C-alpha positions as a LaTeX table, in Angstrom:
\begin{tabular}{lrrr}
\hline
Residue & $x$ (\AA) & $y$ (\AA) & $z$ (\AA) \\
\hline
Unk1 & $-1.97$ & $-33.51$ & $-4.70$ \\
Unk2 & $-5.45$ & $-32.84$ & $-2.21$ \\
Unk3 & $-6.10$ & $-29.89$ & 0.10 \\
Unk4 & $-7.13$ & $-30.19$ & 3.59 \\
Unk5 & $-8.57$ & $-27.39$ & 5.91 \\
Unk6 & $-5.94$ & $-27.27$ & 9.04 \\
Unk7 & $-7.19$ & $-25.41$ & 12.24 \\
Unk8 & $-4.99$ & $-24.83$ & 15.35 \\
Unk9 & $-6.75$ & $-23.37$ & 18.17 \\
Unk10 & $-7.03$ & $-23.37$ & 21.49 \\
Unk11 & $-5.37$ & $-21.02$ & 24.70 \\
Unk12 & $-2.24$ & $-22.60$ & 24.19 \\
Unk13 & 0.96 & $-20.48$ & 22.87 \\
Unk14 & 2.08 & $-22.01$ & 19.46 \\
Unk15 & $-0.70$ & $-21.76$ & 16.81 \\
Unk16 & 1.03 & $-19.30$ & 14.80 \\
Unk17 & 3.76 & $-20.77$ & 15.18 \\
Unk18 & 3.19 & $-23.78$ & 14.34 \\
Unk19 & 1.22 & $-22.36$ & 10.95 \\
Unk20 & 4.28 & $-20.79$ & 9.60 \\
Unk21 & 6.34 & $-24.05$ & 10.16 \\
Unk22 & 4.26 & $-25.28$ & 7.95 \\
Unk23 & 4.71 & $-22.77$ & 5.77 \\
Unk24 & 8.46 & $-23.04$ & 5.49 \\
Unk25 & 8.19 & $-26.47$ & 4.74 \\
Unk26 & 5.79 & $-25.82$ & 2.02 \\
Unk27 & 7.88 & $-23.43$ & 0.63 \\
Unk28 & 11.26 & $-25.28$ & 0.69 \\
Unk29 & 9.28 & $-28.42$ & $-1.19$ \\
Unk30 & 8.36 & $-25.48$ & $-3.83$ \\
Unk31 & 4.73 & $-25.05$ & $-2.74$ \\
Unk32 & 3.98 & $-21.16$ & $-2.89$ \\
Unk33 & 2.70 & $-19.83$ & 0.46 \\
Unk34 & 0.44 & $-16.54$ & 0.95 \\
Unk35 & $-0.30$ & $-15.73$ & 4.90 \\
Unk36 & $-3.01$ & $-13.46$ & 5.75 \\
Unk37 & $-3.28$ & $-12.45$ & 9.38 \\
Unk38 & $-6.15$ & $-11.16$ & 10.49 \\
Unk39 & $-6.65$ & $-8.90$ & 13.34 \\
Unk40 & $-2.84$ & $-8.41$ & 13.59 \\
Unk41 & $-1.95$ & $-5.07$ & 12.29 \\
Unk42 & 1.24 & $-4.26$ & 14.41 \\
Unk43 & 5.22 & $-5.46$ & 13.91 \\
Unk44 & 5.97 & $-8.72$ & 14.68 \\
Unk45 & 9.71 & $-10.39$ & 13.72 \\
Unk46 & 7.97 & $-12.72$ & 11.01 \\
Unk47 & 7.50 & $-9.83$ & 9.51 \\
Unk48 & 11.07 & $-9.20$ & 8.85 \\
Unk49 & 11.81 & $-12.62$ & 7.33 \\
Unk50 & 8.90 & $-14.32$ & 5.79 \\
Unk51 & 8.74 & $-11.58$ & 3.17 \\
Unk52 & 12.41 & $-12.75$ & 2.51 \\
Unk53 & 11.41 & $-16.61$ & 1.42 \\
Unk54 & 10.67 & $-17.19$ & $-2.03$ \\
Unk55 & 7.43 & $-18.70$ & $-2.16$ \\
Unk56 & 6.02 & $-17.02$ & 0.44 \\
Unk57 & 3.43 & $-13.62$ & 0.53 \\
Unk58 & 2.42 & $-12.13$ & 3.99 \\
Unk59 & 0.02 & $-9.43$ & 4.23 \\
Unk60 & $-1.68$ & $-7.87$ & 7.48 \\
Unk61 & $-5.14$ & $-7.57$ & 7.32 \\
Unk62 & $-5.79$ & $-5.90$ & 10.81 \\
Unk63 & $-5.42$ & $-2.28$ & 11.90 \\
Unk64 & $-3.36$ & $-2.75$ & 15.27 \\
Unk65 & $-4.93$ & $-4.53$ & 18.28 \\
Unk66 & $-8.01$ & $-4.32$ & 19.83 \\
Unk67 & $-8.43$ & $-7.20$ & 22.09 \\
Unk68 & $-8.31$ & $-4.98$ & 25.19 \\
Unk69 & $-11.52$ & $-2.96$ & 23.78 \\
Unk70 & $-14.28$ & $-2.99$ & 20.73 \\
Unk71 & $-13.44$ & $-3.08$ & 17.17 \\
Unk72 & $-13.61$ & $-0.25$ & 14.84 \\
Unk73 & $-15.52$ & 0.21 & 11.91 \\
Unk74 & $-12.05$ & 0.52 & 9.95 \\
Unk75 & $-11.27$ & $-3.58$ & 12.03 \\
Unk76 & $-14.37$ & $-4.72$ & 10.44 \\
Unk77 & $-13.77$ & $-3.40$ & 6.95 \\
Unk78 & $-9.95$ & $-4.83$ & 7.16 \\
Unk79 & $-11.19$ & $-7.86$ & 8.26 \\
Unk80 & $-13.81$ & $-8.12$ & 5.30 \\
Unk81 & $-11.45$ & $-6.67$ & 2.77 \\
Unk82 & $-8.96$ & $-9.76$ & 3.85 \\
Unk83 & $-11.43$ & $-12.34$ & 3.67 \\
Unk84 & $-12.37$ & $-11.26$ & $-0.12$ \\
Unk85 & $-8.49$ & $-11.09$ & $-0.83$ \\
Unk86 & $-8.32$ & $-14.56$ & 0.37 \\
Unk87 & $-11.17$ & $-16.15$ & $-1.74$ \\
Unk88 & $-9.61$ & $-14.24$ & $-5.03$ \\
Unk89 & $-6.05$ & $-15.59$ & $-4.16$ \\
Unk90 & $-7.47$ & $-18.95$ & $-3.27$ \\
Unk91 & $-9.46$ & $-19.30$ & $-6.34$ \\
Unk92 & $-6.33$ & $-17.85$ & $-8.58$ \\
Unk93 & $-4.37$ & $-21.02$ & $-8.37$ \\
Unk94 & $-1.72$ & $-19.17$ & $-7.86$ \\
Unk95 & $-0.92$ & $-20.05$ & $-4.29$ \\
Unk96 & $-0.71$ & $-24.16$ & $-2.90$ \\
Unk97 & $-0.61$ & $-23.25$ & 0.64 \\
Unk98 & $-2.78$ & $-20.22$ & 2.31 \\
Unk99 & $-2.96$ & $-19.79$ & 5.59 \\
Unk100 & $-5.61$ & $-17.67$ & 7.37 \\
Unk101 & $-3.86$ & $-16.55$ & 10.78 \\
Unk102 & $-5.94$ & $-15.37$ & 13.65 \\
Unk103 & $-9.04$ & $-16.07$ & 11.42 \\
Unk104 & $-10.93$ & $-17.61$ & 14.36 \\
Unk105 & $-10.56$ & $-14.46$ & 16.61 \\
Unk106 & $-11.80$ & $-12.50$ & 13.20 \\
Unk107 & $-14.82$ & $-14.77$ & 13.43 \\
Unk108 & $-15.14$ & $-14.73$ & 17.65 \\
Unk109 & $-15.39$ & $-10.88$ & 17.44 \\
Unk110 & $-17.87$ & $-11.09$ & 14.58 \\
Unk111 & $-15.53$ & $-9.43$ & 11.72 \\
Unk112 & $-17.08$ & $-11.59$ & 9.64 \\
Unk113 & $-19.31$ & $-14.31$ & 9.64 \\
Unk114 & $-18.59$ & $-18.04$ & 9.72 \\
Unk115 & $-21.47$ & $-18.32$ & 6.62 \\
Unk116 & $-18.99$ & $-16.10$ & 4.93 \\
Unk117 & $-15.94$ & $-18.34$ & 6.07 \\
Unk118 & $-17.12$ & $-21.26$ & 5.04 \\
Unk119 & $-18.18$ & $-20.19$ & 1.38 \\
Unk120 & $-14.79$ & $-18.91$ & 1.03 \\
Unk121 & $-13.55$ & $-22.63$ & 2.25 \\
Unk122 & $-16.14$ & $-25.13$ & 0.31 \\
Unk123 & $-15.93$ & $-22.90$ & $-3.29$ \\
Unk124 & $-12.30$ & $-23.05$ & $-2.94$ \\
Unk125 & $-10.00$ & $-25.28$ & $-5.43$ \\
Unk126 & $-9.47$ & $-28.86$ & $-4.07$ \\
Unk127 & $-5.49$ & $-28.79$ & $-4.33$ \\
Unk128 & $-5.41$ & $-25.74$ & $-1.85$ \\
Unk129 & $-4.34$ & $-26.63$ & 1.41 \\
Unk130 & $-5.39$ & $-24.22$ & 4.41 \\
Unk131 & $-4.58$ & $-23.31$ & 7.68 \\
Unk132 & $-6.80$ & $-21.54$ & 10.18 \\
Unk133 & $-5.01$ & $-20.16$ & 13.54 \\
Unk134 & $-6.53$ & $-18.74$ & 16.57 \\
Unk135 & $-8.38$ & $-19.53$ & 19.66 \\
Unk136 & $-12.14$ & $-19.58$ & 19.79 \\
Unk137 & $-12.39$ & $-21.93$ & 16.81 \\
Unk138 & $-16.56$ & $-22.71$ & 16.39 \\
Unk139 & $-17.82$ & $-26.21$ & 16.79 \\
Unk140 & $-19.23$ & $-25.80$ & 13.02 \\
Unk141 & $-15.39$ & $-25.18$ & 11.52 \\
Unk142 & $-13.83$ & $-27.85$ & 13.81 \\
Unk143 & $-16.34$ & $-30.13$ & 12.03 \\
Unk144 & $-15.89$ & $-28.88$ & 8.52 \\
Unk145 & $-11.94$ & $-28.92$ & 8.97 \\
Unk146 & $-9.88$ & $-32.39$ & 8.14 \\
Unk147 & $-7.53$ & $-31.93$ & 10.96 \\
Unk148 & $-7.74$ & $-30.21$ & 14.26 \\
Unk149 & $-4.98$ & $-29.39$ & 16.67 \\
Unk150 & $-5.86$ & $-27.68$ & 20.32 \\
Unk151 & $-2.92$ & $-26.35$ & 22.03 \\
Unk152 & $-3.81$ & $-26.18$ & 25.53 \\
Unk153 & $-2.11$ & $-23.83$ & 27.84 \\
Unk154 & $-0.69$ & $-25.65$ & 31.15 \\
Unk155 & 1.36 & $-23.15$ & 32.30 \\
Unk156 & 2.54 & $-19.48$ & 30.88 \\
Unk157 & 5.07 & $-17.21$ & 32.25 \\
Unk158 & 2.53 & $-14.33$ & 31.38 \\
Unk159 & 0.32 & $-15.23$ & 34.44 \\
Unk160 & 4.00 & $-13.79$ & 36.48 \\
Unk161 & 3.63 & $-10.85$ & 34.44 \\
Unk162 & 6.16 & $-11.54$ & 31.67 \\
Unk163 & 5.39 & $-9.42$ & 28.78 \\
Unk164 & 5.59 & $-10.54$ & 25.12 \\
Unk165 & 9.27 & $-10.81$ & 24.26 \\
Unk166 & 10.94 & $-9.46$ & 20.80 \\
Unk167 & 11.66 & $-12.61$ & 19.04 \\
Unk168 & 9.78 & $-15.13$ & 21.17 \\
Unk169 & 6.02 & $-14.01$ & 21.37 \\
Unk170 & 6.56 & $-11.22$ & 18.48 \\
\hline
\end{tabular}
């Protein structure tokens, strides 16, 4: 079966959630899934469940959360090492679906280049399905992708000061 490139982007909530839903569906169908989380290095509730699902492997390639500050040298190194690991994973033939969670954010902050990401995507085995999430997907990635979904924020309770809640946003 041919694998496609999917991009979930936009400023609305639900990009990672959609990618994880697809991952669970794929695992339930017997497919092996690897989820690499770029930028993220904090605890999220999905880290408690997904490793218990047969056929899903999840790994974080982040050092914490620098979104309100500047990426450190360690952030750059973690993202580059993560991209190299994703490339090895895709080439291994061991996984049917590879999720690159928040890779668009890593691109936006320059943790790795669009050219580096495109090389990984274009050189992957044809059967590997790839899902890339995160705000700010660059136009060139949108053009390369086979499916692009934009999550658009219409209204969000964050604007009223509601913090991320365990089990809902984290």
